[in-house]
N, C-alpha and C positions, 0 to 999 in steps of 0.2 A: 799238610792235611787240613790247614785252616779252612780251605774251601768247603770241606765237608760240614764244618760248623755252620757256615753261612747257609748252605743248602738245607740243613735240618731246621735251623731257626726260620728260614724263609717259609718252610712248610707251616710252621706255627703261625707266621704272619698271614699266610694265605687263608687262614681259617676265618678271616673277615671276608665273607663270600664275594662281595662285589669286586674284590681285587683279583679273583680267579680269572685267568686268561687262557683261552683255547689257543692251540697252535694253528698252523696252516690247515690242518685237519684235526678233528677231535682225537687227541691221544697221539699226535705225531711225535716221534722221537726227535729230539733236537741234537742228535749226535751223541758221542760217548758221555757216560755219566760224569759229571764234573766233580772234582774234589778229591779223588783217591790219593793223589800225591801232588806236591807243588813243584819241586825241582825237576828240571827237564830230564836229567839222568835217571831219577827215580821213576818218572813216568815211562821212560823207555824200558826200564827193567820190569816194571809192573805189567806192561803190555806183553812183554816177552813171557812173563810168568803165566799170564792168562792164556797165551797161545800154547804154552807147554801143558797147562791143565786141560785145555780143550782137546789137545792132541791125544792125551791119555783117555779122556772121557769118550772121545769119538770111537774108541774100540768097543765100547759097550753097545748093547742092543736095546736096553730098556728105555722107555720114554723119558723118565725123570733125569737120568744122567745126560741124555742127549739134549734135553731142554737146558740143563745147567751149562753144557758145553756151548750151546748156541748163544746164551746170554753172555758167557765169558768171551766168545769170539766176536760178538757184534761190534765192539769198538775197534777191532783190528783193521789196519789199512791193508787192502789187497791180500787177504789170506788165501791160501790154496783152496780150491773149490770144495774139497772134502771138509774144510773147516769154515766154510761160509755159513752165515746165519741161515740162509735159505736151505742149503743142503742138510744141515744138522736138524732143522725143524721138519723138513720133509721126511727124514728118516724117523724122527720121533713120532710124527703123525701117523705113520704106518703101523705103529705098535698097537696091540690090543689094549694096552694100559694107558694109551694116550687119551687124556680127558680134555675138557674144554680149556684147561690152562695152556695146553700146547697150541690149540687153535687161536686163543687170545694173543699169544706171543706172535703168531703168524700174521696178525693184523698189521704188524710193523714191518713185515717182509714186503716192502714196496718202495717206490721211488717218489718221494714227496715233490721233487722238482718236476718230475714227469706227470704229476697229477694222478698217480695210481694208488694213493693212500686214502683210507686204509685198504689193505688187500681185499678186493671184492669177493674172491673165492672164500677167504677165511671168514669174512663177515656173513656170507650166506650160510656157511657151515655153523657159525655161532648161533644163528637164528634157529637152526634145526636142533643143534646140540643142547642149547641152554635157553629155550624160549621163556622159561620162568625166571630168568635173571634180569633184573632191571638195568644192569650195567650194559647189556647188549642194546637195549632200546634207547638208553641215554646216549650211547655212542652214535646210533643211527639218527637220533634227534639232532645231535650237533651237526651231522653231515647234511641232513635235510634242511636245517635252518640256514646253513651256509649256502645251500642251493636255492633258498627262498621258496621252498616247497611247503607252504603253510598247512595244507591239509595233511600232508605226511607227518609234519611235526606234531600236529594234534593227535594223530593216530599213534605215533611213537610214545607220546606222553601217556596215553591211555594204556598201552601195553606195559609201560614201566610201572605205572601206578597199580596195576593189577598183578604184578609179578610177585612171586613168593619170597624172593631174596634179592640182595645186592651183593655181588662178589666180583671184584676186578682181578682176582687171582694173583695179587701181589704176594700173598702169603705162600702160595704154591711156588712162586719164583724164589722167594727167600729160602724155602726149604731145599729146592733144587740146587741153589748156589751154595748154601751152607754145607750140604753134603758133598759138593764138588770141590770146594777149596781145600779140603783136607787130604786130597789125593796125592799132593806133593807139598813138601815144606817150602815156604816162601824163601827165596834167596836173600841173603843179607842186604843186598843193594836195593831191595824193595822197601826197606823201612829204615828209620832213623834209629841207630843202635842206642842212642841216648834216651829214647822213649821206652818206658817200662813195659808197654804192651807187646813189643817185639813182633814175632810172626803172627800171633793171635790178633793183634791190632790190624795188621795188613789184611788178614782174612776177613775180619769184621767189616772193614771199610769197603772191600770188594763186594761183599754180600749185600750190604745195605745200600751201597752206591749203585750197583748195576741193577738190582731189583727195582729200584725206584724209577728207572728209565723204561717204564712200561706204558702201553696205551692207556689214556685217561679219557673217560666219557665227557660229553659236552655239558659240564656243570654250569658254566657261565651262560650258555645258550638256554639251558633249562630254567635257571633263575630268572633270566630276562623275560622269557616267554610267560612264566607264571606271573611275574609282576605286571607285565604289560596287559595281561588278560584276566586280572583278578576280579574284574567286574562281571565276568562270565561265570555263573555259578557252577557250570559243569567243569570248566577248566580249574577253577579254584578247588573244587572237590577232589579232582584227580591229583592236583598238586599236593594237597594235604594227605591224601592216601599215599602218594609217593614219599612224602616226608617220613611217614612211619616206617616204610620199607628201608629207607636210607639210614634212619637213626639206629637201626639194628643191623646195619650192613658191615661189610668187611673193612671199609676204608674210613680213616679220619676225615678226609676231604668230603666223602660222600655223606658221612654223618653230619658234617658241618652244613652241607647244603640242606639236608633234611631239617635240621634245627632252624636254619635261616628261613626256610619256607614256613615252618610252624610259627616262628616268631612274627613274621610279616603278614601272614594270611589268616591266621586263626582269629575267629570272632571273639574268643574268650581272652580277656586281659590276663587272667590267671595262667592260662595256657601260654600266652606270649611271654610272661615273666619266667615261667618254668623253662621254656626253650632258651631264653636268654641266659639263664643261670647254667643250664646244661652246656651251652656253647662256651661259657667262661671256664667251666670245668674241663672241657675238651682242650682248650688252649693251654690250660695248666698242665694237663697230661702230656701234650706234645712238647711243651717247653722243658718239662722234667725229663722226658725221654731224650730230648736233644742234649741235655746235660749228661745223661748216662752215656750217650755216644761220645761226647767229649772226654769223659772220664775214662772210657774204654781205650782211647788212643794212648793213654799213659799208664793204664793199669791192666795187666794181663788177666787177672781174675775176672774183671768186669767184661773184657772182650770175650773171654771164653764163655761167660754166662750168656751174653747176648747171642753168641753163635749157637749155643745149646738150645736157646729158646727158638731161634729161627729154624733149627733142625727138627723141632718138635712138631712143626706143621701148624695148622690153624690159619688164621687170617692176620693181616697187618695189625688190625685193631687188637686182636687177642694177644699178639706178641708184645705190643706196647703195654697193655694192661698187666700182662704177666711179669714184664720187666719191672714195672713200678711196684708190684706186690713183692717181688724178690728182694727189693731194696727198701721195703717198708715205707714206700712213698704213698700217701693216701691219694685216691683218685679224685677227690674233691678239693678244690682250691680253698685255702684258709679264708676266713671272714675278712673282707676288706682288701683282698689281693687284687692287683691290677696286672694285666699282661705286660711283660717286658717288650720293648720296641724291637723290631727286627733290625739287625745290623745291616748297614748298607756299604 
């Protein structure tokens, strides 16, 4: 499970915005979530456990358990059609209680090699379902930038800047998975018996590992467009409006982009310094949360606490801050604190 540590700390490292990299399409899944287990036999056992969980959840009819089943089944090689990512999400989407979080997951129901990503039907539905969500327009911005459609990129930026909120629905995925993994007890061969977290540790790693393999908007493309066009007062104004939306959004990476834009584009030196300080605090928060993840792999109580927070709903950012509060960790970095370097 050491890979999970690298993955979490890498997220903290990515908070230096220029290092953010888009995939072949903005938000493309790059295969199964890395790091749930290290040994080959543990990996095989874990995938079988995920298949068993998905099989149980596939009997449900509500959207949330079907979303959880789809996320659990996504890394499986050649699953039966009833357990395919596509089939489970199609069933979930037909439910009256299927919100935009299901449609967002359907964006990854595509073939990256075949050039069909993101799923065009799902993206069109997102535009109708959540037109006031900046995440939708930043995803489209990344696509239009890749296609060198400059006018469309400018329009996407405007829509994102005037959106009411930013939500990439990772919190909804965390909740769906956290409620799903408790349907069956993890077999003993899915975890190291010498680690104190036991079954709860396995459940926690599944939840936070699979939830993170979700579509991600074009953050790098947005940052580059804003910086390349900062001499244009209209573009700079929209980028700063977007920054405010992102700073109060659901994602630490989105918040990082918002603070980066404010730090680099604001005309006020005081505002620049405030954004720089806030970004330092954000890195502190992410690195402390990474430590809690590591602690949870060896401590059952911590693993159970993180699972309970994931089940409570909310956003990725609210789960992280709630975890810090639960363990008495201040959200602000101590005076003179410097970020730890990401392990390589």
